[in-house]
C-alpha positions in Angstrom: -86.1 6.0 166.3 -83.4 2.5 167.6 -80.1 3.2 168.5 -76.6 1.7 167.6 -75.2 2.9 171.1 -75.6 6.3 173.6 -72.9 8.4 175.3 -73.3 8.9 178.9 -71.0 12.3 179.9 -70.0 11.9 183.8 -73.5 13.5 185.8 -72.1 15.2 188.3 -75.6 14.5 190.3 -79.3 13.7 190.2 -82.6 15.3 191.9 -85.8 15.2 191.5 -89.3 13.6 191.2 -89.9 10.1 188.8 -93.7 9.1 187.7 -92.6 5.0 187.4 -94.5 3.3 184.4 -96.5 0.5 185.4 -95.1 -2.7 186.4 -94.3 -5.2 184.1 -95.2 -8.7 186.3 -98.5 -7.1 187.0 -99.2 -5.7 183.7 -98.8 -9.1 181.9 -100.8 -10.7 184.3 -103.8 -8.6 184.2 -103.7 -8.4 180.8 -104.1 -12.7 180.9 -107.1 -12.5 183.6 -108.6 -9.9 182.1 -109.0 -12.0 179.3 -109.7 -15.0 181.1 -112.4 -13.4 183.3 -116.1 -13.3 182.9 -116.9 -9.9 182.1 -115.4 -6.5 180.6 -112.2 -4.8 182.3 -110.5 -1.6 182.4 -107.2 -1.2 183.5 -105.4 1.7 184.0 -102.0 2.6 184.2 -100.7 -0.5 181.8 -96.9 -0.6 181.0 -96.8 0.1 177.3 -93.2 -1.8 176.4 -92.5 -4.6 173.9 -93.3 -7.1 176.5 -96.9 -6.1 177.0 -97.2 -5.5 173.5 -96.4 -8.7 173.0 -98.3 -10.3 175.5 -101.7 -7.9 173.4 -101.0 -9.4 170.5 -101.1 -12.7 171.4 -104.2 -12.2 173.0 -105.5 -10.9 169.5 -104.9 -13.6 168.1 -106.3 -15.5 169.9 -109.8 -13.8 170.0 -109.8 -11.6 172.6 -111.2 -8.4 171.5 -109.4 -4.9 173.3 -109.1 -1.4 172.6 -107.5 1.9 174.2 -110.1 4.3 175.3 -109.2 8.2 174.8 -108.5 8.2 178.4 -105.7 6.0 177.4 -107.2 3.3 179.8 -106.7 -0.4 177.9 -110.4 -2.5 177.5 -110.7 -5.6 177.6 -113.6 -7.9 176.4 -112.9 -11.5 179.1 -114.2 -14.8 177.3 -115.1 -16.3 180.3 -112.4 -18.8 180.3 -112.3 -20.2 176.9 -110.1 -18.6 173.6 -112.2 -18.5 170.7 -109.6 -19.3 168.2 -108.2 -23.2 168.4 -105.5 -22.4 165.9 -102.6 -20.0 166.3 -99.1 -19.1 165.7 -98.2 -16.6 168.4 -94.5 -15.1 168.8 -93.9 -13.5 172.1 -90.3 -12.1 171.6 -88.3 -12.6 175.2 -91.6 -12.2 177.5 -91.4 -14.9 180.1 -94.5 -13.5 182.0 -96.4 -14.1 178.3 -94.4 -16.8 177.3 -94.6 -19.0 180.4 -98.9 -18.0 181.5 -100.1 -18.7 177.8 -98.1 -22.3 177.9 -100.5 -23.4 180.6 -103.2 -21.5 179.6 -103.1 -22.7 175.9 -102.4 -26.5 177.3 -106.4 -26.6 178.4 -108.2 -24.4 175.9 -108.3 -27.9 173.6 -106.8 -26.3 170.3 -104.0 -26.3 168.8 -100.4 -23.2 169.5 -97.1 -22.8 168.1 -95.5 -20.4 170.4 -92.3 -18.8 170.0 -89.4 -15.9 170.4 -86.5 -14.7 169.9 -83.4 -17.0 169.8 -83.1 -15.9 173.6 -86.2 -17.2 174.6 -85.4 -20.2 173.1 -82.3 -20.2 175.7 -84.3 -20.0 178.6 -85.9 -23.6 180.2 -89.1 -24.6 180.3 -89.0 -28.2 181.1 -90.3 -28.3 184.3 -93.7 -26.4 183.4 -94.0 -28.5 180.5 -93.2 -31.9 182.5 -95.9 -30.5 184.9 -98.2 -29.8 182.6 -98.2 -33.9 180.8 -98.4 -35.1 184.2 -102.2 -33.4 183.8 -102.4 -34.7 179.9 -101.6 -32.0 178.1 -100.1 -32.9 174.9 -96.5 -30.7 174.1 -93.9 -31.0 171.9 -90.2 -29.3 171.7 -89.9 -28.1 168.7 -86.4 -27.3 168.8 -83.9 -29.0 172.1 -85.5 -31.0 175.0 -86.7 -29.0 177.6 -86.5 -25.4 175.3 -88.8 -22.9 172.8 -90.1 -23.4 171.0 -93.3 -25.6 171.6 -96.1 -26.9 169.9 -99.6 -27.9 172.0 -102.3 -30.1 170.4 -106.0 -30.7 171.9 -105.9 -32.8 174.8 -108.2 -33.9 177.6 -106.2 -32.9 180.5 -106.9 -34.6 183.9 -108.9 -32.4 186.5 -107.8 -32.5 189.7 -105.8 -34.4 192.2 -102.0 -33.6 192.8 -99.0 -31.7 190.5 -95.2 -31.3 191.2 -93.3 -28.5 190.0 -89.8 -27.5 190.8 -89.5 -23.7 192.5 -85.5 -23.2 192.3 -85.5 -22.6 189.0 -88.0 -20.0 187.9 -90.9 -18.8 190.1 -92.6 -18.2 186.5 -93.6 -21.9 186.5 -95.2 -22.3 189.3 -97.0 -18.9 188.4 -98.0 -20.1 185.5 -99.7 -23.2 186.3 -101.7 -21.0 189.4 -103.0 -19.0 186.3 -104.0 -22.1 184.4 -106.0 -24.8 187.0 -109.0 -22.7 187.7 -109.8 -23.1 184.1 -110.4 -26.6 185.5 -113.4 -26.2 187.7 -111.6 -28.8 190.0 -109.7 -28.5 193.3 -105.8 -29.3 192.7 -103.0 -29.4 194.7 -99.7 -27.8 193.4 -96.3 -29.3 195.5 -93.4 -27.4 195.1 -90.1 -29.7 194.8 -87.3 -27.8 196.1 -86.8 -24.2 197.3 -89.1 -21.7 195.9 -86.8 -19.1 194.4 -88.3 -15.3 193.7 -91.5 -15.7 196.2 -92.6 -11.8 196.3 -93.1 -12.7 192.5 -96.0 -15.8 193.6 -97.4 -13.1 195.9 -97.7 -11.0 192.9 -99.4 -13.9 191.1 -101.6 -14.9 194.3 -102.0 -11.2 195.0 -103.7 -10.2 191.4 -105.7 -13.7 191.2 -107.7 -12.2 194.3 -108.9 -9.5 192.7 -110.5 -11.6 189.8 -112.0 -13.8 192.0 -110.2 -16.5 192.7 -108.6 -17.3 196.4 -105.3 -19.5 196.0 -104.7 -21.8 199.3 -100.5 -21.4 200.1 -99.0 -23.6 202.6 -95.7 -22.4 203.7 -94.8 -21.8 199.9 -94.3 -25.6 199.7 -98.5 -26.5 198.9 -100.9 -24.2 196.9 -104.6 -26.0 196.9 -106.5 -24.2 193.6 -109.7 -24.8 194.9 -113.0 -26.3 193.1 -115.6 -24.5 191.3 -113.4 -21.5 191.2 -113.9 -18.6 187.7 -112.2 -16.1 187.0 -114.4 -12.8 187.4 -113.4 -9.1 185.9 -113.5 -6.5 188.6 -115.1 -3.9 186.7 -111.5 -1.4 186.3 -107.9 -2.3 187.5 -104.8 0.0 188.5 -101.3 -1.4 187.9 -98.6 0.0 190.7 -95.6 1.3 189.6 -92.9 -0.8 188.7 -90.5 -1.2 191.8 -87.8 -2.9 189.7 -87.5 0.1 187.7 -87.6 2.0 190.9 -84.6 0.9 192.1 -82.2 2.5 189.4 -83.7 6.0 190.4 -83.7 5.7 194.0 -80.1 4.2 193.6 -79.2 6.8 192.0 -80.7 9.4 194.3 -77.9 7.5 197.1 -74.7 7.6 195.0 -75.8 11.7 194.0 -75.8 12.1 197.6 -72.2 10.8 198.4 -71.0 14.6 196.7 -74.8 16.7 197.6 -76.9 15.7 194.9 -80.3 13.7 195.1 -82.8 13.0 196.9 -84.7 11.1 193.7 -88.3 10.6 194.8 -90.4 7.4 193.0 -94.5 8.1 192.5 -96.2 5.4 191.9 -95.3 2.6 194.1 -94.5 2.5 198.0 -95.3 1.2 201.8 -98.3 -0.6 200.3 -96.7 -1.9 197.3 -97.6 -5.8 196.3 -94.0 -6.1 194.4 -90.9 -7.7 196.4 -89.2 -5.5 194.9 -89.8 -2.5 197.1 -87.8 -4.2 199.5 -84.9 -2.9 197.7 -84.8 -0.2 200.0 -84.2 -2.5 202.9 -80.5 -3.3 200.7 -80.1 0.9 200.1 -80.3 1.4 203.7 -78.0 -1.0 204.8 -75.9 0.8 202.6 -75.9 4.0 204.1 -78.8 5.3 202.2 -81.8 7.6 203.8 -84.5 6.5 203.0 -89.1 7.7 202.9 -91.8 5.9 201.9 -95.4 6.9 202.0 -98.3 5.3 200.9 -97.8 5.9 196.7 -93.9 7.1 197.1 -90.4 6.3 197.7 -87.7 8.8 198.1 -84.0 8.2 198.6 -80.8 9.8 199.7 -77.3 9.3 201.1 -77.5 9.2 204.6 -75.2 11.2 207.3 -72.7 8.6 207.5 -72.3 8.1 204.3 -72.0 11.0 202.5 -69.6 12.6 205.1 -67.2 9.7 203.6 -68.5 10.0 200.3 -69.0 6.0 200.0 -71.8 3.5 200.9 -71.0 0.7 202.4 -70.8 -2.6 201.2 -72.6 -5.5 201.7 -72.8 -8.9 202.3 -77.2 -10.8 201.8 -78.7 -13.2 200.1 -80.6 -11.7 196.7 -83.0 -14.3 196.4 -86.3 -12.1 196.7 -85.2 -9.8 194.6 -83.9 -10.7 192.0 -84.0 -8.3 189.5 -83.4 -5.3 192.2 -80.2 -6.8 192.7 -78.5 -5.9 189.5 -78.5 -2.2 190.8 -77.1 -3.0 194.2 -74.0 -4.4 191.9 -73.3 -1.3 189.8 -74.0 0.9 193.5 -71.7 -2.0 195.2 -68.7 0.1 192.3 -69.7 3.2 195.0 -68.6 0.9 198.8 -66.0 1.5 200.4 -65.5 -2.1 200.2 -65.8 -5.5 198.3 -70.0 -6.3 198.3 -70.8 -10.0 197.7 -75.4 -11.0 196.3 -75.5 -14.4 196.8 -78.3 -16.8 196.0 -78.5 -15.6 192.4 -78.3 -18.7 190.9 -81.8 -16.9 189.1 -79.8 -14.7 186.8 -78.5 -17.7 184.9 -81.6 -17.7 182.8 -83.0 -14.5 182.8 -82.8 -12.4 179.3 -79.2 -13.3 179.5 -76.4 -14.7 181.7 -76.7 -12.2 184.0 -74.0 -13.5 186.4 -71.4 -13.6 183.9 -72.7 -9.9 181.7 -72.8 -7.9 184.9 -68.9 -9.3 186.0 -67.9 -8.5 182.1 -69.3 -5.6 182.6 -68.1 -4.0 185.9 -64.6 -5.4 185.4 -64.2 -2.7 182.1 -65.3 -0.5 184.3 -62.3 -1.3 186.7 -63.8 -3.3 189.5 -62.4 -6.7 190.3 -65.0 -9.0 189.9 -65.3 -13.2 191.2 -68.4 -15.4 190.7 -69.5 -18.3 191.1 -72.1 -20.6 190.2 -74.7 -18.3 192.5 -73.4 -15.3 193.7 -71.3 -12.4 192.7 -68.5 -10.2 194.8 -67.5 -6.6 193.6 -64.8 -5.0 194.8 -64.8 -1.2 194.0 -61.5 0.2 191.8 -60.5 3.3 193.3 -61.9 5.0 190.7 -64.0 4.2 187.7 -63.0 3.9 184.4 -64.3 5.8 180.9 -66.2 2.3 179.3 -68.0 0.9 176.4 -71.0 -1.1 177.5 -72.0 -4.1 176.0 -76.2 -5.6 177.4 -76.5 -8.6 175.8 -80.4 -6.9 174.8 -81.1 -7.3 178.2 -83.3 -4.0 180.0 -81.8 -4.0 182.8 -78.1 -4.7 182.2 -78.2 -1.5 180.4 -80.7 0.4 183.2 -78.5 -0.8 185.9 -75.3 0.2 184.3 -76.3 3.9 183.3 -75.4 4.7 187.5 -71.8 4.0 186.6 -71.9 7.8 184.8 -72.7 9.0 188.7 -68.9 8.1 189.0 -67.5 10.7 187.0 -66.2 8.5 184.0 -68.5 8.7 180.5 -70.4 5.9 179.7 -71.2 4.1 176.0 -74.4 2.0 176.3 -74.1 -0.2 173.4 -77.8 -1.5 172.3 -79.7 1.4 174.3 -83.1 0.8 173.0 -83.2 -2.9 174.5 -84.6 -0.7 177.8 -88.5 -1.0 175.4 -88.9 -4.2 177.2 -90.0 -2.6 180.3 -89.1 1.2 180.3 -89.3 2.7 176.9 -88.4 6.2 178.1 -85.7 5.3 180.8 -82.3 7.3 179.1 -84.9 10.3 178.7 -86.0 10.5 182.3 -82.7 9.7 184.0 -81.4 12.9 181.8 -84.2 15.0 183.1 -83.0 14.0 186.6 -79.2 15.2 185.5 -76.8 18.2 185.9 -74.0 17.2 183.6 
């Protein structure tokens, strides 16, 4: 049921264990590579969410057969790099992890396709990816504003091999899209990254997942990537999806914050020291703020460290969060419980996410009584003496809704507008939080 709002009473403490849903980033990469591969793939622990639903519906529209087995595993019949359907209209919601890679793959598919999404998706830039594909011969037309979806892709003879350039400082999904698509050419291609590459851990996820499907990419200092000739995607047979490290951040932060008043710890299962996701490094930021973090191969646990528990405050932080932009939103709310101003730097990619996250976070943090200063790529949060009750707007952004739920640990009641937006990655989030909470 869709709710207009959800009222959260003050949460006295949280304690317990959470089994994480599958990673969105890994789930949609595995779905697309399973579809493109030679052979059938059994996918276990796939995330069930709006974004994966959009990818699955798109793949079915493109002629990819898949089914959910009795044991809840998803079985995908690979098409060997060639989509059977050569004309389709695909609606992809606000799923950047579906829209950007599909744009690149379909440019090589020899068909006519229309890709669209929700209004916010049509405000998220895609021009750098389109220009890179056009330099290879792709025929892609903007149906609205230049540089933005929706798009039409027409059949074209693309250049195979050589060199292609892509800017790295807007979205790492552009590079991910090229990396996934170029093995379909069968030719050796070099990708040159222009400028600083942001969100490098997400590109690492792409390279790791491609490797599991038989394609090895040579990386040189994040500035040059080489897709070798005659490589092709081959099913690994069975593959597991890690728990979502970005979603883990909310519960780990809750354990640390709750520990300031005698609660915690909280353990998350499904992600740990062996994770391929960069957002596990959120635990490092949490430790800098005074949390006690322990980690196993497939779990992480967080509570308050002794010094933080004694003073009843986390430590303020000043750090670069270019490597973990999604989990950095959790840091911004945890900063409400710190002993001074915290500064989050190098987060310019927030501007082109599901909403303008710098503006959204600043607006909602101020409602809680914080003083917030913002720049083009940074945010500084000075916590108030006490949090105020507030009505939090979520901007149809799942991570705004989930991160601000932590403010209920500060003794003030909250109203979260449009809580159902968490269905993008974690439909059961508020139910799970309630099970951990004592009101």
